[in-house]
NUTI-412308 format. One record per residue (C-alpha): x, z, y; residue number from 1. Coordinates in nm, 4 decimals. Each point is the difference from the previous one (the first is absolute). Last residue first. Example, Ala and Ser with C-alpha at 12.3 -4.5 7.8 and 13.67 -1.06 7.14 Angstrom:
BEGIN
pt px = 1.3670, pz = 0.7140, py = -0.1060, i = 2
pt px = -0.1370, pz = 0.0660, py = -0.3440, i = 1
This chain:
BEGIN
pt px = 0.6171, pz = -0.9914, py = -0.6544, i = 179
pt px = -0.0654, pz = 0.2072, py = -0.3084, i = 178
pt px = -0.1789, pz = -0.0813, py = -0.3247, i = 177
pt px = -0.0359, pz = 0.2590, py = -0.2779, i = 176
pt px = -0.1355, pz = -0.0948, py = -0.3431, i = 175
pt px = -0.0861, pz = 0.2587, py = -0.2674, i = 174
pt px = -0.0573, pz = -0.1748, py = -0.3271, i = 173
pt px = -0.2311, pz = 0.0095, py = -0.3024, i = 172
pt px = 0.1530, pz = -0.2587, py = -0.2313, i = 171
pt px = 0.0544, pz = -0.3617, py = 0.0873, i = 170
pt px = 0.2586, pz = -0.0991, py = -0.2579, i = 169
pt px = 0.1905, pz = -0.2530, py = 0.2066, i = 168
pt px = -0.0030, pz = 0.0198, py = 0.3778, i = 167
pt px = -0.1462, pz = -0.1691, py = 0.3075, i = 166
pt px = -0.0941, pz = 0.1661, py = 0.3318, i = 165
pt px = -0.1748, pz = -0.2220, py = 0.2546, i = 164
pt px = -0.0017, pz = 0.1311, py = 0.3578, i = 163
pt px = -0.2997, pz = -0.0191, py = 0.2345, i = 162
pt px = -0.0071, pz = 0.1128, py = 0.3643, i = 161
pt px = 0.2476, pz = -0.2423, py = 0.1574, i = 160
pt px = -0.1194, pz = -0.2656, py = -0.2453, i = 159
pt px = 0.0763, pz = -0.1031, py = -0.3593, i = 158
pt px = 0.3673, pz = 0.0991, py = 0.0034, i = 157
pt px = 0.1256, pz = 0.0235, py = -0.3597, i = 156
pt px = 0.1770, pz = 0.2936, py = -0.1639, i = 155
pt px = 0.1470, pz = -0.0092, py = -0.3495, i = 154
pt px = 0.0176, pz = 0.3260, py = -0.1884, i = 153
pt px = 0.2479, pz = 0.1891, py = -0.2143, i = 152
pt px = -0.1159, pz = 0.3472, py = -0.1014, i = 151
pt px = 0.0729, pz = 0.3433, py = 0.1510, i = 150
pt px = -0.0383, pz = 0.2706, py = -0.2593, i = 149
pt px = -0.2639, pz = 0.2687, py = -0.0438, i = 148
pt px = -0.0325, pz = -0.1153, py = -0.3639, i = 147
pt px = -0.3808, pz = -0.0132, py = -0.0253, i = 146
pt px = -0.0640, pz = -0.0420, py = 0.3762, i = 145
pt px = 0.2213, pz = -0.3103, py = 0.0218, i = 144
pt px = 0.1370, pz = 0.0114, py = 0.3528, i = 143
pt px = -0.0091, pz = -0.2993, py = 0.2351, i = 142
pt px = 0.1930, pz = -0.0352, py = 0.3242, i = 141
pt px = -0.0752, pz = -0.2210, py = 0.2989, i = 140
pt px = 0.1690, pz = -0.0883, py = 0.3283, i = 139
pt px = -0.2040, pz = -0.1886, py = 0.2581, i = 138
pt px = 0.0583, pz = -0.3648, py = 0.0855, i = 137
pt px = -0.2723, pz = -0.1495, py = 0.2223, i = 136
pt px = -0.1004, pz = 0.3255, py = 0.1704, i = 135
pt px = -0.3500, pz = 0.0905, py = 0.1221, i = 134
pt px = 0.0060, pz = 0.3244, py = -0.2006, i = 133
pt px = -0.3683, pz = -0.0486, py = -0.0905, i = 132
pt px = 0.0638, pz = 0.0670, py = -0.3742, i = 131
pt px = -0.1904, pz = -0.2479, py = -0.2163, i = 130
pt px = 0.1775, pz = -0.0130, py = -0.3381, i = 129
pt px = -0.0227, pz = -0.3222, py = -0.2010, i = 128
pt px = 0.0604, pz = 0.0694, py = -0.3688, i = 127
pt px = 0.2172, pz = -0.1839, py = -0.2450, i = 126
pt px = 0.0675, pz = -0.0270, py = -0.3735, i = 125
pt px = 0.2926, pz = -0.2037, py = -0.1207, i = 124
pt px = 0.0696, pz = -0.2048, py = -0.3175, i = 123
pt px = -0.2464, pz = -0.2719, py = 0.1008, i = 122
pt px = -0.2344, pz = 0.1175, py = 0.2765, i = 121
pt px = -0.1969, pz = 0.3106, py = -0.1004, i = 120
pt px = -0.1947, pz = 0.1787, py = 0.2758, i = 119
pt px = 0.0644, pz = 0.3733, py = 0.0449, i = 118
pt px = -0.2952, pz = 0.2355, py = 0.0566, i = 117
pt px = -0.0337, pz = 0.0742, py = -0.3728, i = 116
pt px = 0.3421, pz = 0.1695, py = -0.0011, i = 115
pt px = -0.1264, pz = 0.2611, py = 0.2477, i = 114
pt px = 0.1531, pz = 0.0120, py = 0.3490, i = 113
pt px = 0.0805, pz = 0.3114, py = 0.2011, i = 112
pt px = 0.0445, pz = -0.0918, py = 0.3655, i = 111
pt px = 0.2420, pz = 0.1007, py = 0.2733, i = 110
pt px = 0.0247, pz = -0.1393, py = 0.3545, i = 109
pt px = 0.2742, pz = 0.0935, py = 0.2444, i = 108
pt px = 0.0390, pz = -0.1013, py = 0.3620, i = 107
pt px = 0.3255, pz = -0.0285, py = 0.1845, i = 106
pt px = -0.0099, pz = 0.0373, py = 0.3758, i = 105
pt px = 0.1959, pz = -0.2321, py = 0.2207, i = 104
pt px = -0.2728, pz = -0.1587, py = 0.2109, i = 103
pt px = -0.2934, pz = 0.1948, py = -0.1403, i = 102
pt px = -0.1751, pz = 0.0366, py = 0.3349, i = 101
pt px = 0.1106, pz = -0.1657, py = 0.3191, i = 100
pt px = -0.2309, pz = 0.0265, py = 0.2982, i = 99
pt px = 0.0203, pz = -0.3528, py = 0.1378, i = 98
pt px = -0.2480, pz = -0.0344, py = 0.2865, i = 97
pt px = -0.1957, pz = -0.3240, py = -0.0294, i = 96
pt px = -0.2356, pz = 0.0734, py = 0.2901, i = 95
pt px = 0.0369, pz = 0.1950, py = 0.3229, i = 94
pt px = -0.3002, pz = 0.1471, py = 0.1698, i = 93
pt px = -0.1284, pz = 0.1086, py = 0.3372, i = 92
pt px = -0.2808, pz = 0.1911, py = 0.1656, i = 91
pt px = 0.0218, pz = 0.0097, py = 0.3797, i = 90
pt px = 0.1014, pz = 0.3466, py = 0.1032, i = 89
pt px = -0.1571, pz = 0.3098, py = 0.1519, i = 88
pt px = -0.3794, pz = -0.0194, py = -0.0109, i = 87
pt px = -0.0299, pz = 0.0412, py = -0.3760, i = 86
pt px = 0.3326, pz = 0.0049, py = -0.1785, i = 85
pt px = 0.0908, pz = -0.2865, py = -0.2302, i = 84
pt px = 0.2566, pz = -0.1120, py = -0.2532, i = 83
pt px = 0.0220, pz = -0.2665, py = -0.2702, i = 82
pt px = 0.2687, pz = -0.0444, py = -0.2649, i = 81
pt px = -0.0117, pz = -0.2904, py = -0.2468, i = 80
pt px = 0.1774, pz = 0.0092, py = -0.3360, i = 79
pt px = 0.2338, pz = -0.2000, py = -0.2180, i = 78
pt px = 0.0413, pz = -0.0251, py = -0.3749, i = 77
pt px = 0.3497, pz = -0.0745, py = -0.1304, i = 76
pt px = 0.0300, pz = 0.2776, py = -0.2581, i = 75
pt px = -0.3186, pz = 0.0842, py = -0.1874, i = 74
pt px = -0.2385, pz = 0.2527, py = 0.1533, i = 73
pt px = -0.1354, pz = 0.3456, py = -0.0810, i = 72
pt px = -0.3688, pz = 0.0871, py = -0.0437, i = 71
pt px = 0.0830, pz = 0.2237, py = -0.2995, i = 70
pt px = 0.3757, pz = 0.0247, py = -0.0084, i = 69
pt px = 0.2461, pz = -0.2105, py = -0.2031, i = 68
pt px = -0.0386, pz = -0.3022, py = 0.2299, i = 67
pt px = 0.1649, pz = 0.1779, py = 0.2934, i = 66
pt px = -0.1702, pz = 0.2369, py = 0.2422, i = 65
pt px = -0.0068, pz = -0.0595, py = 0.3773, i = 64
pt px = 0.0923, pz = 0.2959, py = 0.2208, i = 63
pt px = -0.1233, pz = 0.0963, py = 0.3468, i = 62
pt px = 0.1351, pz = 0.0768, py = 0.3454, i = 61
pt px = -0.1049, pz = 0.0404, py = 0.3619, i = 60
pt px = 0.1775, pz = 0.0950, py = 0.3229, i = 59
pt px = -0.1551, pz = -0.0374, py = 0.3461, i = 58
pt px = 0.1786, pz = 0.3162, py = 0.1170, i = 57
pt px = -0.3186, pz = 0.2117, py = -0.0011, i = 56
pt px = -0.0754, pz = -0.1202, py = -0.3567, i = 55
pt px = -0.1297, pz = -0.3438, py = -0.0962, i = 54
pt px = -0.2949, pz = -0.0228, py = -0.2384, i = 53
pt px = -0.0105, pz = -0.1096, py = -0.3650, i = 52
pt px = -0.2078, pz = -0.1827, py = -0.2613, i = 51
pt px = -0.2590, pz = -0.1219, py = 0.2474, i = 50
pt px = -0.1869, pz = -0.1043, py = -0.2024, i = 49
pt px = -0.0540, pz = 0.1419, py = -0.3501, i = 48
pt px = 0.2505, pz = -0.1573, py = -0.2393, i = 47
pt px = 0.1283, pz = 0.2996, py = -0.1946, i = 46
pt px = 0.2873, pz = 0.0587, py = -0.2419, i = 45
pt px = -0.0028, pz = 0.3424, py = -0.1649, i = 44
pt px = 0.2409, pz = 0.2849, py = 0.0537, i = 43
pt px = 0.3429, pz = 0.0542, py = -0.1412, i = 42
pt px = 0.3259, pz = -0.1268, py = 0.1421, i = 41
pt px = 0.1101, pz = -0.1721, py = 0.3210, i = 40
pt px = -0.3030, pz = 0.1175, py = 0.1942, i = 39
pt px = -0.3096, pz = -0.1402, py = 0.1743, i = 38
pt px = -0.0546, pz = -0.2653, py = -0.2650, i = 37
pt px = -0.1338, pz = -0.3486, py = 0.0675, i = 36
pt px = -0.2553, pz = -0.2375, py = -0.1538, i = 35
pt px = -0.0569, pz = -0.3112, py = 0.2072, i = 34
pt px = -0.3278, pz = -0.0768, py = 0.1779, i = 33
pt px = -0.1247, pz = -0.3542, py = -0.0660, i = 32
pt px = -0.0379, pz = -0.1750, py = 0.3366, i = 31
pt px = 0.2247, pz = -0.2967, py = -0.0564, i = 30
pt px = 0.3314, pz = -0.1743, py = 0.0409, i = 29
pt px = 0.2173, pz = 0.2778, py = -0.1336, i = 28
pt px = -0.1707, pz = 0.2835, py = -0.1894, i = 27
pt px = -0.1164, pz = 0.2487, py = 0.2597, i = 26
pt px = 0.1388, pz = 0.3130, py = 0.1682, i = 25
pt px = -0.1854, pz = 0.1747, py = 0.2824, i = 24
pt px = 0.1586, pz = 0.2045, py = 0.2791, i = 23
pt px = -0.2214, pz = 0.2084, py = 0.2279, i = 22
pt px = 0.1601, pz = 0.1140, py = 0.3250, i = 21
pt px = 0.0274, pz = 0.3743, py = 0.0605, i = 20
pt px = 0.3121, pz = -0.0222, py = 0.2189, i = 19
pt px = 0.1290, pz = -0.3193, py = 0.1629, i = 18
pt px = 0.3659, pz = 0.0519, py = 0.0835, i = 17
pt px = 0.1359, pz = -0.1337, py = 0.3306, i = 16
pt px = 0.2253, pz = -0.3062, py = -0.0075, i = 15
pt px = -0.1511, pz = -0.1610, py = 0.3101, i = 14
pt px = -0.1793, pz = -0.2660, py = -0.2065, i = 13
pt px = -0.1671, pz = 0.2740, py = -0.2067, i = 12
pt px = 0.1505, pz = 0.1712, py = -0.3029, i = 11
pt px = -0.0906, pz = 0.0346, py = -0.3680, i = 10
pt px = 0.2934, pz = 0.1493, py = -0.1873, i = 9
pt px = 0.0662, pz = -0.1130, py = -0.3566, i = 8
pt px = 0.0203, pz = 0.1121, py = -0.3604, i = 7
pt px = -0.0258, pz = -0.1713, py = -0.3375, i = 6
pt px = 0.1230, pz = 0.1657, py = -0.3192, i = 5
pt px = -0.0045, pz = -0.2006, py = -0.3215, i = 4
pt px = -0.0999, pz = 0.2040, py = -0.3015, i = 3
pt px = 0.1653, pz = 0.0027, py = -0.3396, i = 2
pt px = -0.1339, pz = 0.0977, py = -0.3366, i = 1
């Protein structure tokens, strides 16, 4: 789990802070409210507008969760920020803000696979594992649950979120994919 921290000061054209202004976060290019956290760890993501308000110094902050959290986001998504304060400033917005999540974080996916889940193809059996790591070439390891030993596998890239694991003697296995 990793959260991207975004912070900024909202100031007027004379460089003075704008306190108590509402700041709303949307998915880029639209009006769908984005899910944000109000702390680096813990809590629950929320998308009720406005998600935050500036303090007396015009400061605001929030965190965006990565793909491993409920209501988190994949790397590369952008956001729109909008601000307003009744009677004080003209509302404004900036679109396509890059709030990096997941950029250098490794994800891990583990699955226990029964022998019957493998598909036979010649001398090998294979299974396609959907993992949502969004990586073209993740690392994978396969343990035979009967012997508790690592077994030889062949890995094939199907898509950034699907990896094919092939092996002989498809017994009950514990497969871990990391990327």
